[in-house]
N, C-alpha and C positions, 0 to 999 in steps of 0.2 A: 475554607478555613476557619474556625471560630476561636474568640478570645475569651475563655470564661473566668479567669481568676487574673488577678496582678496585686500585687503588693507596693506599697511605697512606705518610706519613713518620714517623719517629722523630725527637723535638726534646725539648731539653733533658734531656739522658744523653751519654754518652760516645761513641754513634753515629754523634756528628759530623752530625747531619740525612740519616741515610741514609735512602734510598727502596724503598720494598718493594712487591710485588705480589701478587697472589695470584688465580688462573685456574681455568678448570673447562674440560676436557677430557672431553666424554662422560661417564666415569665416575670420571675422575682429578681431584683436586683438587692444585694445586700452588705451594708459596709460593716466592718468588725476590727477589735484590735486585739494586742497579743496577749490582752487579761479578759477576754471572751467577753467584751460587750460590743453588744451588735445596734445597728440600726438600719432600716428598711429604708430603700428608696421608694418613694410613691412614683406610679405609673403616670405619665401623661395624657390626659383628655383631648389633646388635639386631635383632631380626623386626619389620619396619616394623606386623603385623599381617594376618596371612592372610583376618583377617574383612571386612578392609574390599574392597566392591565396587569402589570405582574406585583402588586401587593400582596394578591390573597390566591393568585394561582403559579406563575412562573416568570421568572425575568428572562431576560430577550437572552441569555444564554441556552435555554431550555431544561434550569434545573427544577427539583422536585418541589412540590409546593411546600409552603410551611407556614405554622402558625403566626398570624401578621404580627402577634405583638411578641415571639419569642425573640430571648434574646442573643443578639450574633456575638459581641463584643464589648469588652469593659473595661476602663483603666482607673486608678488613682493618682492624687497629687498633693501634696503639703506644702504651703508656704506661708511665709511670714509677712504679713501685710499690718503696719501701723503698728508694729511690735504686737500683733495679736494671732495665731495660729489658724489657718485659714485650709478645710481642705474642701478637694473639688473629686467629684468622680463621674465618671461618664460612662454613659451606657447606649448603645446600637443596637435596633433592633430588625428583626425580618422586615416590617413594614418603613424600613428606610427612616424613621425617626431617631435623629441622635439627641439626647437628654443630657444636658449637665447640670449638676447638683452639687450647689454651695454651702458647706456646712461651716459658720462662722464662730459657734461656741461648741466645737467636739464634748468636752465634757458635759455638758449640760445635755446634747443631744443623746449622747451615749447611755446617760443617766435616766432615759425617760424611757420605757419598755414601748410606749405606745406612742411614741415620737414617729411619724412616717417624713422624712425629707422629700419636698415639692421640687421640682425640675426650676429651676431659676433660668434656662437659656433652652430653646430648644432650635436643631436644626433638621431641614429637608435635606437627605443626602442623595446625589442623582444616581446612585447604585446600593445595594447589599454593602456593609463595611465589614471588613475581614480583621483587622486588626486597629490597636487605639495606642497611642502614646500621648504625653505630653509633653512640652517643652516650653522654655524661656529665650525669649529674642530680647539681646541687650538693646539698651538705648544709648544713643550718642552722646547725650551726656551722662557722665557717672554718676550725678546723683540725681537721677532720674531710675525708678526701680523699673526691670524688667517686664516686657509683655509676655505673659502667659496664655498658649493656644493650645489647642487640641488637633494634634495629627491624627486624621485617619487614611487606612488605606484601603480600597474597595477591589469590589470582583472587576473593573474594567480596567485595571492597571495605573487609578492615580493615587496620590498620597494628596492629602488637602489640609489644610490648617484652617480652622475655626475658631472664629471668636466665642470668650469665655462669657462676655457682659451682653453681646448684639446677640440676641436671637431673630432668626429669619422667617419664623411663624409666630404667632402672638396666641397665646390661649382665645379657643373661640372662633380664630378669624381664619381663613384660607387665602394667601397671595400665592401668584403666580411664580414660579422657579425664577422667572427673570426677573421678576421685582424684586425677590427674594435672595437670591443666590449672592451676586457681584458683592455686596457693600461686607459680608461678613462672613466670607472664604476665601481662601486665594492658594492656586494651583501650583504644587512646590513640584511633585515629580511625576512625571507622565511613562508608564512603560505600553508601548504601543500592543495593541491588540493582545494584550495579556491581562493576566490577573493576580492582584498583589496578596500574598499570602502572609507576610509579617512585614513589622515596621521598627525598626529599633534608632535611637538617637545616642549617641554617645557623651559621655560625661565631660563637662567644659574640664580643658587640660590648663594645670598651673605653669606650663610651659612655652605659653604661645603660641601653641599647636591649634589648628581649626577645629571645629565641632565639625562631625559629620552625620548623617540621613544615611542609613543603613535600610535597603527595601528588597524584599525577595519577591520573587516572581515564579508563576508555573513554567516559564520558560529556561530554566537550569541554572539561573544567575541572580549574582545579588549584586545592586547597584548601590556604590558609595558615593554618594555627593556632600559636596561642603553644605554648612546650615548656617546660618540661613539663607545664605546665596544658592539655593539648589541648582540653578542653571550651569553651576559649575560641577563637573562632573570628575570627582577625583579618580575614579577606575572601578573595575568590575572585578566580583569573585568568579572566577570562571573554575569548574572543574565537574560540577553536578551533571549526570547524565538524562537525571529525570526531574521533575517539578521540585523545588524547594518549599519543604513543610512549615519551617521555622526556623529563624536566626535567634540567638542572644549574644551578649557583649559581657565579656569580663575585661575590665582594663584594656591594654591595645588588643585582644584577642574577640575572635566573631566565631560563634561556633553555629553550624547548621548542618543539618539532617534534610535529608528530601524521597522522594519516591523510588531514587536507586539502591534505596537500602543502605547508605553510607551515612558515617559521621565523619564532619571537615572541621579541623581547628585551621586558622587563617589570622594573619597580621593585616586587618584591613587598612593600615596605614599605607604598608608597602604593597596590598591587594596579592601578597604570595600565601600560597595554600603551604602549612606547616605539617600537617597531618592527616590522615585520612583511615579510618576504622570501617572495614566491610560488617556492618552490624547483622546482617544475612549468614556471614560464614563465621560467625563464632561458633564453639560448640555446642551440642545441644544442651547439654546442661546448664548453658547460660546464656545463649543467646534466643533469638526468634524469627520467626521470616517474615512476622508483621511488617507494616511501614511504620518507621519512627514518624511522628505526630509534632512532639514537643520536645525542645533541650533546654536547659539552665546550665549556668556554671557558678559556683559559691566557693566561697575560700574565707579565711581569717581577714578579719576587718582590718587587721592592723599592718596587714600587706600592702605597701603602697607601690613597691619596685616591682613593675609588670617583668623587667627583663631576669629578674630571680624571685620566682613564686611557684609557688603549689597551688592547684585547687583543683575542685571535681566536677565532673560533668555526669548529669542526670539526664536519662533519654526515655521516654516511653511511646508507647506503637498503640497504632490503630486494631482496637478489639483486643487488646491484651490487658493481661492484670500485673505485668511484670516491668521494673522497672530497674535499667539499668545502669549501673554509676561507674564510670571511669575515673583515674586519678591521672591527672596532667601536671607534668615537672618540667620547669625550665631551668633550675638549679644552675645544670652545669653548662649552662649558655646555649642549649640545644633543647627543644621541645621533645619530649618522650611522652606518651599517652599509652595506659595500659589498663587493662580492666582491671575493678577495685571487687564488685558483688554485684549480686541482684537481690532486688527484694520483690517478691511475691505477694500483692496488696488482697486485701479482700473481696476487692472488684476492680474494674478497671477505671484507671486514672482517665480523668479527662483533661486536666490542667495542672502543672507544676509552675512556682515561682521559686525563686531564692527567698529565703526567708532569715533566718539570724545564724550568722558565723557559715558554718557549713549544712546548716541546716535545710530542707525542701519541703514547701508547704505544696501538699495537694489534693485536688476535689476532686474524689470519688460519688460513683454512682450508688454506692447503698446508703442506710439511714444514718453517717456518722459525717458523709459529706467530705469533711477537711480532714486530715492527719498527717501528724510532724513526720518526718524523717532524716534522721541523723545518718548522714551519707559516710561523716567520718566513722562513726563507730558501728555503722550496719544496722540499726535500730528504726522501727516504723511504730509509732505509737499515736492512738487517737488523740485529736485537739480538743481540750474541753469547751465546748460550744453550744451549750444548752441551747441558749436563746437563739442561736441558728436553729436548731432543728425545731423549735416551736413556730420560728417565721416561718419553715417549710413543711412543716406538719401536714398540708395538704398535697405536699408530693410526694411521688413512688418513685424510685428507682428508673421504672419505664416511661417516667414522664423526662428524661434526662437524654439527651441526643449518647446514639451508640455509638456515634463518630463524630469526629473534627472535620473530615475531609468535606469539601464538595461534591455531591452523587446527583446524577440525573436521575429519572424516574425508574430506569431499569435495575438501577443501584449502581451501577458503574461508575469510576471517581471520573468528576468530571475536568480535574487538571490532568488527564492524560490525553493527550491532542487525538489519538485514534478512536477514542471515545466521542469524538465532535461529530454533529449533523453538519458538519460543512466542512468544506475543502476536502483535498485528497486523503484518503484513509488506509492506503496499503504503498503506495507509490509517490515518490517525487513528482510533481509537474512538470519539471525542465525533461522527466523519462518519459513522459507521456508523448506518443506517435500523434493521434490525433490531434493535438494542439500544434502540431509542426504543420500536418495536413491543412487543419484552418489559418492558420497563418498564411500557407502558401497561398490559396483560395482567396483571403483578403489581400492579400498583395497584387493579385490578380486583375481581382474587380477595380483595383486603386489603378492600375495602369492602363484599364478601359476607359476609366472616368477619365482620364489626363487626355488621352487621345482626342476624346469628345469635347475637349475644352482647346479653344482659339488659343493658340501658343503652347500648349500643354505636350508639347516632345513628339519626337519622331519614334516608329516602331523599333526601329536601331537602336535607340537612345533606351527603351523601356526594356527592351531585350537584355541590353548591356545592364541595367538596374537589376533585373531581374536574377541575375546569374548568382 
């Protein structure tokens, strides 16, 4: 999975709740505002490591070769430090370099068309990153500001927290992974022998409820862990019959979509499934048989009561120009979800993120790149981002990915377990008669070795054990 667009809001400063976004277009990373001012993030000149066999060829799971500097995931965050607004933007590339860019003076940076923001912190990730989000860890002393970290989910099932201030790799130098990794990152969550497709962090609660880190994987589940004490598992969201492609949070609700063609609504605090929509069984005029890849939830910002609210859920699909919107209503004490409308966009949307109130910001593969969709009114209008077009003038729609899903060299979805080149493909191992024969032979040889060993037991004892 790829995360090519992310939006974030600056609050508690003189910015008057400004909205920002960060996007990745092939090898270019760009940060923009709601008033169409943009600034490009400079690519690091750090050598990703010529000795890595999977940097420019394929990774250990046999996925397709990708350009080493192609962007896999982006994220942004705004924080007030010493009464000054500071922006952070993170960019993860296929060469496993994770760069963090700090913008100390946003007004000056966005006012200079020639400005290119260099990376202030660089990490080398063990495997390619599929999703990113920022988080703040509160300090024990209330007078101390919280620690801001970057959480990265990767293709081996790990969610790792990275430092924003201490680089594991210094520009122009090359350290070993063992020397560079430990002081600057910490493992939060590990999904054994799996692949993380999406990570989300719940908002801090005003009623002393714990904060949760939700991580979705290709093994049909979403794990809910306490944050920052992620070793405490709160529960699992179980119900998908295939890999989970994306999750999104809205108040106490988690929205998920996956390879089984369903959209599901959960209460992640109780881990209960509240509603399921079979997207592939919708009528032909509204639905599609493509795999849903991204889901977002938007609603009026004035609604804070999660038990009595109405919000909209939007879903996009792999290889489709459609974006379906659903209305979720909890006013009557019971959650109800119904289809609302369908947007047919000018080209395939590669990402959608919540924007202002009921608006959704979409990244397209055509020359406009970004558009704003009003889910409540059913309109889709181009976002005026002339500078974005200038920054990406060398790119064509063909330069952008045609799919967000991880695929192997044959074009098969790598998250489907039957497409793996390891393990059984057609039948379960416990139904394999050859394994039973092999076990009998192994036990027979063990008995023979014991008989040759002094005090190893008699034939009668071995026969009794072998029955």
